[in-house]
C-alpha positions as CSV (number, residue, x, y, z in Angstrom):
1,M,87.8,-38.8,-34.4
2,N,87.1,-35.0,-33.4
3,T,83.5,-33.7,-34.2
4,H,84.5,-30.2,-34.5
5,L,87.1,-30.8,-37.1
6,S,85.5,-29.5,-40.8
7,D,84.7,-33.0,-42.9
8,I,87.9,-32.4,-44.9
9,E,90.0,-31.8,-41.8
10,L,88.3,-35.0,-40.5
11,I,89.9,-37.2,-43.6
12,K,93.3,-35.3,-43.6
13,T,93.5,-36.1,-39.9
14,T,92.2,-39.6,-40.1
15,L,94.7,-40.3,-43.3
16,Q,97.5,-38.4,-41.5
17,S,97.2,-40.4,-38.5
18,N,97.7,-43.6,-40.3
19,S,101.3,-42.3,-41.8
20,I,102.8,-42.4,-38.2
21,A,103.6,-46.4,-38.8
22,A,103.0,-49.1,-41.3
23,S,101.2,-50.7,-38.8
24,E,98.4,-48.7,-38.1
25,T,97.3,-48.2,-42.0
26,K,94.1,-50.4,-41.8
27,L,91.3,-47.4,-42.4
28,D,88.0,-49.1,-40.6
29,G,84.4,-49.2,-41.9
30,N,83.4,-46.0,-39.6
31,F,85.8,-43.5,-41.6
32,I,85.7,-45.6,-45.4
33,D,81.5,-45.1,-44.8
34,K,82.7,-41.2,-43.9
35,Y,85.0,-40.9,-46.4
36,F,82.5,-41.8,-49.5
37,E,80.1,-39.8,-47.4
38,I,81.8,-36.7,-47.9
39,L,83.2,-37.6,-51.3
40,N,79.4,-37.9,-52.6
41,Y,78.6,-34.0,-51.8
42,T,82.1,-32.1,-51.5
43,N,83.4,-29.7,-53.9
44,E,86.6,-30.0,-52.5
45,F,87.9,-33.2,-54.6
46,D,91.5,-31.8,-55.4
47,E,92.0,-30.9,-51.6
48,I,91.0,-34.6,-50.4
49,A,93.3,-35.8,-53.7
50,L,96.2,-34.3,-52.0
51,A,95.5,-36.0,-48.5
52,V,95.4,-39.1,-50.3
53,F,98.6,-38.5,-51.7
54,K,100.5,-38.2,-48.6
55,F,99.0,-41.2,-47.1
56,Q,99.7,-43.6,-50.1
57,Y,102.8,-42.2,-50.3
58,H,103.8,-43.1,-46.8
59,H,102.0,-46.9,-47.7
60,C,102.8,-47.6,-50.8
61,K,106.0,-48.7,-51.4
62,V,105.9,-48.9,-55.0
63,Y,104.5,-45.9,-55.4
64,H,107.0,-44.4,-52.7
65,D,110.0,-45.2,-54.3
66,Y,108.7,-43.9,-57.8
67,V,108.0,-40.5,-56.5
68,D,111.5,-40.5,-54.7
69,G,112.8,-41.8,-57.8
70,L,111.7,-38.5,-59.7
71,G,112.8,-36.6,-57.3
72,K,109.6,-34.9,-55.8
73,N,110.0,-33.0,-52.5
74,I,106.5,-34.4,-51.3
75,S,106.1,-30.6,-49.3
76,S,105.8,-28.9,-52.5
77,I,103.3,-30.7,-53.7
78,N,100.2,-28.5,-53.5
79,S,97.8,-29.6,-56.0
80,V,97.1,-32.6,-58.3
81,E,98.5,-31.1,-61.1
82,K,101.9,-31.3,-59.3
83,I,101.4,-35.1,-57.9
84,P,103.1,-37.7,-59.4
85,F,101.0,-40.0,-61.7
86,L,102.2,-43.9,-61.5
87,P,102.3,-45.2,-64.8
88,I,99.5,-48.0,-65.0
89,S,102.2,-50.6,-66.3
90,F,103.1,-51.2,-62.6
91,F,100.0,-53.1,-62.2
92,K,102.0,-55.9,-63.9
93,T,105.0,-55.9,-62.2
94,H,104.6,-55.0,-58.8
95,D,102.4,-55.1,-55.8
96,V,100.3,-51.7,-56.0
97,I,99.0,-51.8,-52.2
98,S,98.6,-49.1,-49.7
99,S,97.7,-51.4,-46.6
100,N,98.8,-53.9,-44.1
101,Q,96.0,-55.8,-44.8
102,S,95.8,-59.2,-46.7
103,P,94.0,-58.6,-50.4
104,Q,90.1,-59.7,-49.9
105,I,90.4,-60.2,-53.9
106,E,92.8,-59.8,-56.8
107,F,91.4,-58.6,-60.0
108,R,93.4,-59.7,-63.5
109,S,93.6,-57.9,-66.5
110,S,92.3,-59.8,-69.1
111,G,95.3,-59.7,-71.5
112,T,95.4,-62.1,-74.6
113,T,97.9,-65.3,-73.9
114,G,101.5,-64.4,-73.4
115,I,100.6,-61.0,-72.4
116,V,101.2,-60.2,-68.4
117,Q,98.8,-59.2,-67.1
118,S,97.8,-56.5,-64.4
119,R,96.7,-57.4,-61.1
120,H,94.8,-55.1,-58.4
121,L,94.9,-56.3,-55.0
122,V,91.4,-55.2,-53.4
123,T,92.0,-55.6,-49.2
124,D,88.5,-54.6,-48.8
125,K,85.8,-55.5,-51.4
126,S,83.2,-53.1,-49.7
127,I,85.1,-50.4,-51.0
128,Y,84.5,-51.4,-54.5
129,L,80.8,-52.7,-54.1
130,Q,80.4,-49.2,-52.7
131,S,82.0,-46.8,-54.9
132,M,80.4,-49.4,-58.1
133,I,76.9,-48.6,-56.9
134,N,77.5,-44.7,-56.3
135,C,78.9,-44.8,-60.1
136,F,75.8,-46.1,-61.3
137,H,73.5,-44.0,-59.2
138,Q,75.5,-40.7,-61.0
139,S,74.5,-41.9,-64.4
140,F,71.3,-44.2,-64.0
141,D,68.1,-45.5,-62.4
142,K,68.3,-47.5,-59.1
143,V,69.6,-50.7,-59.3
144,N,67.0,-52.2,-58.2
145,D,64.7,-50.9,-61.5
146,Y,66.8,-53.2,-63.8
147,C,67.1,-56.4,-65.3
148,F,71.1,-57.5,-66.2
149,L,72.1,-59.3,-68.9
150,A,75.9,-59.9,-69.6
151,L,77.6,-60.7,-72.5
152,L,80.5,-60.9,-71.7
153,P,82.5,-64.0,-73.2
154,S,85.7,-63.7,-73.1
155,Y,85.3,-62.0,-69.3
156,L,83.7,-65.2,-68.0
157,E,86.2,-67.6,-69.9
158,K,88.6,-66.0,-67.4
159,N,88.8,-65.9,-63.4
160,N,89.3,-62.7,-61.5
161,S,87.8,-60.3,-63.9
162,S,86.2,-57.2,-62.1
163,L,83.9,-56.6,-65.2
164,V,82.2,-59.7,-64.0
165,Y,82.4,-59.1,-60.3
166,M,80.6,-56.0,-60.6
167,V,77.7,-57.1,-62.5
168,E,77.4,-60.2,-60.0
169,E,76.9,-57.8,-57.2
170,L,74.2,-55.3,-59.9
171,M,72.6,-58.2,-60.1
172,K,72.5,-59.6,-56.5
173,I,71.1,-56.0,-55.7
174,S,68.6,-56.1,-58.4
175,N,67.4,-59.6,-57.9
176,H,65.7,-59.8,-60.6
177,P,64.5,-63.4,-62.1
178,K,65.5,-62.8,-65.2
179,N,69.3,-61.4,-64.6
180,G,71.8,-64.0,-66.6
181,F,75.0,-64.1,-68.2
182,Y,75.6,-65.2,-71.5
183,L,78.1,-66.9,-73.4
184,Y,77.7,-67.8,-77.1
185,N,74.1,-68.7,-76.6
186,H,72.4,-65.7,-78.5
187,E,69.1,-67.4,-79.3
188,D,68.3,-67.7,-75.4
189,L,69.1,-64.2,-74.7
190,Y,67.1,-62.8,-78.0
191,N,64.2,-64.4,-76.1
192,T,64.6,-63.2,-72.7
193,L,65.2,-59.4,-74.4
194,L,61.8,-60.4,-76.6
195,A,60.0,-61.4,-73.0
196,L,61.7,-58.4,-71.0
197,E,60.3,-55.9,-73.8
198,S,56.9,-57.1,-73.9
199,A,56.5,-57.0,-70.0
200,H,58.1,-53.1,-70.5
201,Q,60.7,-54.1,-68.5
202,K,64.1,-51.7,-67.8
203,T,67.0,-53.6,-68.8
204,I,70.4,-52.9,-69.1
205,L,72.5,-55.3,-71.6
206,I,75.9,-54.9,-70.9
207,G,78.4,-56.4,-73.5
208,V,82.2,-56.7,-74.9
209,T,82.2,-54.8,-78.3
210,Y,82.8,-58.3,-80.1
211,A,80.1,-60.0,-78.7
212,L,77.5,-57.1,-78.8
213,L,78.4,-57.1,-82.8
214,D,78.0,-60.7,-83.2
215,F,74.8,-60.8,-81.7
216,A,73.2,-58.0,-83.5
217,E,74.6,-60.0,-87.0
218,K,71.8,-62.6,-86.1
219,Y,68.7,-61.2,-84.3
220,N,67.3,-57.4,-84.5
221,P,65.3,-57.3,-81.5
222,Q,63.8,-53.5,-80.9
223,L,65.1,-52.4,-77.8
224,N,62.8,-49.7,-76.3
225,H,62.9,-50.3,-72.9
226,T,66.4,-51.8,-72.8
227,I,70.0,-49.6,-72.3
228,V,72.7,-51.7,-74.3
229,L,76.1,-50.6,-72.8
230,E,79.2,-51.6,-74.5
231,T,82.3,-52.0,-72.7
232,G,84.5,-51.4,-75.9
233,G,87.0,-54.1,-77.0
234,M,87.1,-56.8,-80.1
235,K,89.5,-58.6,-78.0
236,G,91.3,-60.0,-80.9
237,R,88.2,-61.7,-82.0
238,R,87.3,-59.0,-85.1
239,K,88.8,-56.1,-86.7
240,E,88.9,-52.7,-84.7
241,W,86.2,-50.6,-85.8
242,L,86.0,-46.6,-85.0
243,K,83.7,-46.5,-82.1
244,H,81.0,-44.5,-83.9
245,E,81.1,-47.5,-86.3
246,V,80.1,-49.5,-83.5
247,H,77.5,-47.1,-81.9
248,D,76.0,-47.0,-85.8
249,Y,75.4,-50.3,-86.2
250,L,74.4,-51.3,-83.1
251,N,71.7,-48.6,-83.0
252,K,70.3,-49.8,-86.4
253,A,70.2,-53.1,-85.2
254,F,68.4,-52.8,-82.6
255,N,66.5,-49.5,-83.3
256,K,68.0,-47.1,-81.0
257,K,68.9,-43.9,-80.5
258,S,71.8,-43.9,-78.9
259,I,74.5,-46.5,-77.1
260,A,75.6,-46.3,-73.7
261,S,79.3,-46.7,-73.1
262,E,81.1,-47.9,-69.3
263,Y,84.8,-47.1,-69.3
264,G,86.6,-49.2,-66.7
265,M,89.7,-51.1,-66.0
266,T,91.3,-53.7,-63.2
267,E,93.2,-51.0,-61.9
268,L,90.3,-48.8,-61.0
269,L,87.7,-48.9,-58.5
270,S,85.4,-46.5,-60.2
271,Q,83.5,-46.8,-63.2
272,F,82.4,-44.0,-66.0
273,Y,79.7,-44.1,-68.1
274,A,78.9,-42.1,-71.2
275,I,74.9,-42.1,-71.6
276,K,75.5,-40.9,-75.3
277,N,77.4,-40.0,-78.5
278,G,80.7,-41.5,-76.1
279,V,80.6,-38.5,-73.6
280,F,81.7,-40.0,-70.4
281,S,80.8,-38.2,-67.0
282,M,83.7,-37.8,-64.1
283,Q,82.5,-39.1,-60.9
284,K,82.2,-37.5,-57.5
285,T,85.1,-40.4,-57.0
286,A,87.2,-40.0,-59.9
287,K,88.4,-37.1,-62.0
288,V,90.7,-37.2,-65.4
289,W,93.4,-34.9,-66.2
290,I,95.2,-35.0,-69.7
291,R,99.1,-35.2,-69.5
292,D,101.2,-34.1,-72.6
293,L,101.9,-36.8,-75.2
294,Y,105.5,-36.3,-75.0
295,D,106.2,-34.5,-71.8
296,P,104.3,-37.1,-69.1
297,F,104.7,-34.3,-66.1
298,Q,102.9,-31.8,-68.0
299,I,99.1,-32.2,-66.8
300,S,96.2,-30.3,-67.4
301,K,92.6,-30.2,-67.3
302,N,91.9,-27.5,-69.5
303,I,88.8,-27.5,-71.8
304,G,89.4,-29.0,-75.1
305,E,93.1,-30.6,-74.1
306,T,93.8,-33.8,-75.5
307,G,96.4,-36.3,-74.5
308,C,97.0,-39.2,-72.4
309,L,94.9,-39.7,-69.2
310,N,95.7,-39.6,-66.1
311,I,92.7,-40.7,-63.5
312,V,92.5,-40.0,-59.7
313,D,90.6,-42.8,-58.7
314,L,89.7,-41.5,-54.8
315,S,88.0,-45.2,-54.4
316,N,91.5,-46.6,-55.0
317,I,92.1,-46.0,-51.4
318,N,94.1,-48.9,-50.5
319,S,95.9,-49.2,-53.9
320,C,97.2,-45.8,-55.8
321,S,94.6,-43.4,-57.0
322,F,97.1,-41.8,-59.3
323,I,96.9,-43.8,-62.6
324,A,98.7,-42.7,-65.8
325,T,96.6,-44.6,-68.3
326,D,97.7,-45.4,-71.7
327,D,94.5,-44.1,-73.2
328,I,94.4,-41.3,-75.2
329,G,91.3,-38.7,-74.5
330,K,90.4,-35.3,-74.4
331,I,88.5,-33.2,-71.8
332,T,84.9,-31.8,-73.6
333,T,83.5,-29.9,-70.5
334,K,84.7,-29.9,-67.2
335,N,82.9,-32.8,-65.6
336,S,83.6,-34.9,-69.0
337,F,85.6,-36.4,-71.3
338,E,86.0,-38.8,-74.7
339,I,88.1,-41.7,-75.1
340,I,90.4,-41.1,-78.6
341,G,92.3,-44.5,-78.8
342,R,95.2,-45.7,-76.6
343,V,99.5,-45.3,-77.2
344,D,101.5,-47.4,-78.7
345,Y,104.5,-47.8,-77.2
346,S,106.3,-50.4,-79.6
347,D,107.5,-47.2,-81.8
348,V,110.5,-45.9,-79.0
349,R,110.9,-42.9,-81.3
350,G,107.7,-41.3,-80.6
351,C,104.4,-42.0,-79.1
352,N,102.0,-43.0,-81.8
353,L,97.9,-43.3,-81.4
354,M,95.7,-46.6,-82.2
355,I,92.4,-44.6,-83.0
356,N,89.8,-46.9,-81.8
């Protein structure tokens, strides 16, 4: 690499050189390290996104075919708003991969029985690890400051969960002796929380929504030193609640002023966190745009804009970084957003909302 080039030019040059031939699509560790280092301090997110778009157009077959199918001239795509976002459903039907390397791990979504699961083929686990730590540190203290308790039964009961993998890695870094996963052994979890609270140990209790509610119905520990981090979802186990109803209930049960939230998915290698009030912070590796509910190619990032979420996740360097999700959200500030609900495509006449 030419050291006289600017950091952005270094990324663009490296990605361009890897666009010459499919046999050259391996991005080595030195480049990945520099890539994340630059993402951590640069304000040139859009410029990097455009370089990644051109790289992935050449190397992700399903994305290449999708862009060509839209009749797009890639030389005319000079802003993120003009980049085609791949519908998230393609992760259920195709191998979304921008590398000729074999996947090191395959993440699968936690779909219910009979539902086709999304698959994310990850060719470099270290990218996920580096991205996950970066995202965590933007919202919380150092990983090794915390004890991690995970109440994720529906994820533990299935293989290849990216959420379980993430929590396992956080526990490895933390190395706290009381780190642990819990299925339905709520009494053990309660006793562990009491011991950690007594020791004034900073703790993160991360759980799927229905499991946290089940636990809170039986046990009401006063959590002064514990962050309760809900990941959303009733997974068909309970009737759906509004988000504020969940948070109000858990705040009262655990004597908390606020409940934190994590927003992530199988198809992304970055995560978003809301420390309070359900407002998620955008990440240095991932940003949110809004697409019109009825015009999928009308994209905006204006404050106050409401619609379907389009996510640019630059950690998805070896799959696809431009994902059109089925979630409904709102841009609240330049660097934050809220989740409102999900699109229900069962009615072909229009776009219905399933409000969380």
